LUMTIRO-880585 format. One record per residue (C-alpha): x, y, z; residue number from 1; residue in one letter. Coordinates in steps of 0.2 Angstrom, whole numbers. Example, Ala and Ser with C-alpha at 12.3 -4.5 7.8 and 13.67 -1.06 7.14 Angstrom:
LUMTIRO-880585
   east  north     up    i  aa
     62    -22     39    1   a
     68     -5     36    2   s
END
This chain:
LUMTIRO-880585
   east  north     up    i  aa
    269    177    590    1   m
    260    194    594    2   r
    253    186    610    3   r
    270    181    615    4   a
    277    198    612    5   a
    263    206    622    6   v
    266    194    637    7   c
    285    198    636    8   f
    282    217    637    9   a
    270    215    652   10   l
    284    205    661   11   l
    296    220    659   12   l
    284    233    666   13   l
    288    230    684   14   p
    307    233    680   15   l
    305    248    668   16   l
    289    257    673   17   a
    290    274    681   18   t
    285    272    699   19   p
    270    281    706   20   a
    274    294    720   21   p
    273    288    737   22   a
    260    295    748   23   a
    264    313    753   24   g
    280    314    742   25   v
    281    330    733   26   a
    289    328    715   27   v
    295    342    705   28   s
    308    348    692   29   g
    322    359    697   30   t
    339    365    692   31   t
    356    364    700   32   v
    369    375    692   33   g
    359    376    677   34   g
    357    357    675   35   v
    340    349    676   36   g
    335    337    690   37   a
    320    328    698   38   a
    317    332    716   39   l
    307    321    728   40   l
    303    327    745   41   v
    294    317    758   42   p
    284    326    772   43   p
    298    325    785   44   h
    315    321    777   45   p
    327    313    788   46   k
    342    315    776   47   a
    346    317    758   48   a
    352    307    743   49   l
    359    312    726   50   v
    356    298    714   51   l
    369    298    699   52   m
    364    287    685   53   t
    375    277    674   54   g
    378    277    655   55   g
    379    294    646   56   d
    370    302    661   57   g
    356    309    650   58   q
    339    307    658   59   l
    327    319    650   60   g
    321    327    666   61   v
    305    336    664   62   g
    299    352    672   63   a
    287    342    682   64   d
    301    330    689   65   g
    296    316    676   66   s
    311    306    669   67   i
    310    300    651   68   a
    325    288    653   69   r
    321    279    669   70   g
    327    261    667   71   g
    343    264    677   72   n
    343    255    694   73   q
    345    270    704   74   l
    333    280    694   75   v
    319    267    694   76   r
    320    265    713   77   t
    320    284    717   78   r
    302    283    724   79   e
    307    269    736   80   a
    320    280    744   81   y
    308    294    746   82   a
    296    282    754   83   a
    309    278    767   84   r
    310    297    772   85   g
    325    303    761   86   f
    324    319    751   87   a
    330    313    733   88   v
    338    323    719   89   l
    340    314    703   90   v
    351    325    691   91   p
    356    324    673   92   e
    374    317    672   93   g
    383    333    669   94   d
    378    340    686   95   v
    391    349    697   96   d
    392    336    711   97   v
    397    349    724   98   g
    383    360    719   99   a
    371    346    721  100   a
    377    341    738  101   v
    376    359    743  102   a
    358    361    737  103   a
    352    345    746  104   m
    361    349    762  105   s
    345    359    768  106   r
    337    342    771  107   f
    351    335    782  108   g
    366    324    779  109   k
    369    321    761  110   v
    374    304    753  111   t
    379    303    735  112   v
    374    287    727  113   v
    381    283    710  114   a
    381    268    698  115   t
    391    262    684  116   s
    398    276    674  117   r
    390    288    687  118   g
    404    282    699  119   t
    417    290    688  120   q
    407    306    689  121   r
    405    305    707  122   a
    424    302    710  123   a
    427    317    699  124   r
    415    328    709  125   g
    424    323    725  126   i
    441    326    717  127   a
    435    344    713  128   a
    429    347    731  129   g
    412    340    733  130   a
    410    334    751  131   r
    395    322    754  132   p
    394    315    771  133   a
    394    297    763  134   r
    396    289    747  135   l
    389    273    739  136   v
    396    266    723  137   l
    386    252    715  138   t
    392    242    700  139   s
    407    253    701  140   g
    422    258    690  141   f
    433    255    706  142   l
    451    250    701  143   s
    461    244    687  144   d
    455    227    690  145   a
    437    233    687  146   s
    442    233    669  147   g
    445    252    665  148   d
    459    263    668  149   g
    447    278    671  150   d
    441    272    689  151   n
    438    280    706  152   a
    455    275    713  153   m
    464    284    699  154   r
    453    299    698  155   i
    454    302    717  156   l
    473    298    718  157   g
    472    296    737  158   s
    459    290    749  159   p
    461    306    760  160   a
    445    314    753  161   t
    435    298    752  162   l
    420    299    764  163   p
    413    284    773  164   p
    409    273    758  165   t
    398    258    754  166   l
    402    247    738  167   i
    387    237    732  168   v
    392    224    719  169   h
    384    209    711  170   h
    395    194    713  171   r
    392    189    695  172   h
    393    206    687  173   d
    398    202    669  174   g
    401    219    663  175   c
    419    220    657  176   r
    421    238    665  177   k
    415    233    682  178   t
    422    216    686  179   s
    419    210    704  180   p
    438    208    704  181   e
    440    227    706  182   g
    432    227    723  183   v
    446    220    733  184   a
    459    232    727  185   p
    448    247    730  186   f
    444    241    748  187   l
    463    239    752  188   a
    467    256    744  189   w
    453    264    755  190   a
    462    259    771  191   a
    446    256    781  192   g
    435    270    774  193   r
    425    258    763  194   a
    416    242    765  195   r
    406    231    753  196   v
    389    223    752  197   t
    389    208    740  198   w
    373    203    731  199   l
    368    187    722  200   d
    354    180    712  201   g
    341    190    702  202   g
    340    189    683  203   s
    353    191    669  204   d
    347    195    652  205   d
    354    205    637  206   g
    369    216    637  207   d
    380    212    652  208   a
    382    231    655  209   c
    364    236    655  210   q
    349    237    666  211   v
    342    219    663  212   r
    359    211    668  213   a
    367    207    685  214   h
    376    224    682  215   h
    359    233    684  216   g
    354    222    698  217   f
    339    216    689  218   a
    327    208    701  219   g
    336    214    716  220   l
    329    232    718  221   d
    323    229    736  222   g
    340    222    741  223   e
    349    237    734  224   v
    337    250    741  225   v
    339    241    759  226   a
    358    242    758  227   a
    359    260    752  228   v
    346    266    764  229   a
    353    257    779  230   g
    370    265    776  231   f
    364    282    772  232   a
    353    283    788  233   a
    368    280    799  234   k
END
């Protein structure tokens, strides 16, 4: 029994372990409007990303840029984006989105990338005046058909302030708040400002709204990173 438990824990390490910094990437802790954040800067940044976690948004960012709660899909792949040449900011969930975008603009064009409940916070930031060059919403609270009335469409009210937007969604996301059914109404509402990348496969274990499920793109980190990085680099 003990041996089986150890083997299971080892299998989870690739999914949940904190990544090692890519060569030449400077990792540090910083603050944005008084809110803690991890900052990753490659030698020659080509653009910038603000990665917004899901859940309650609390990450436990350390002064050295370490993150205590790093299982979220965007958070656990932060080094992969830095390795692709993006300066990356990973803030606690209560960050002022506009301030985060302004802080990262020194590295070039800024894309806000948000997942799950982070998509609600990103939408509120844009409604309050944040103006990222691009927006990516993964496993998002997009429309009423997603399963929650507190969604991006209702928060924004109009697509007028929506920047070019990429939706990344798993075809079999089983979370009751981010149903795949919510994607089509959002795309129609966005009136040409948004497009979708659908993903399939991977693994699906435990709570349907958590990191080991399709909602958290378990087993599909490479595919998510490729889609987001390709869009942000345009």
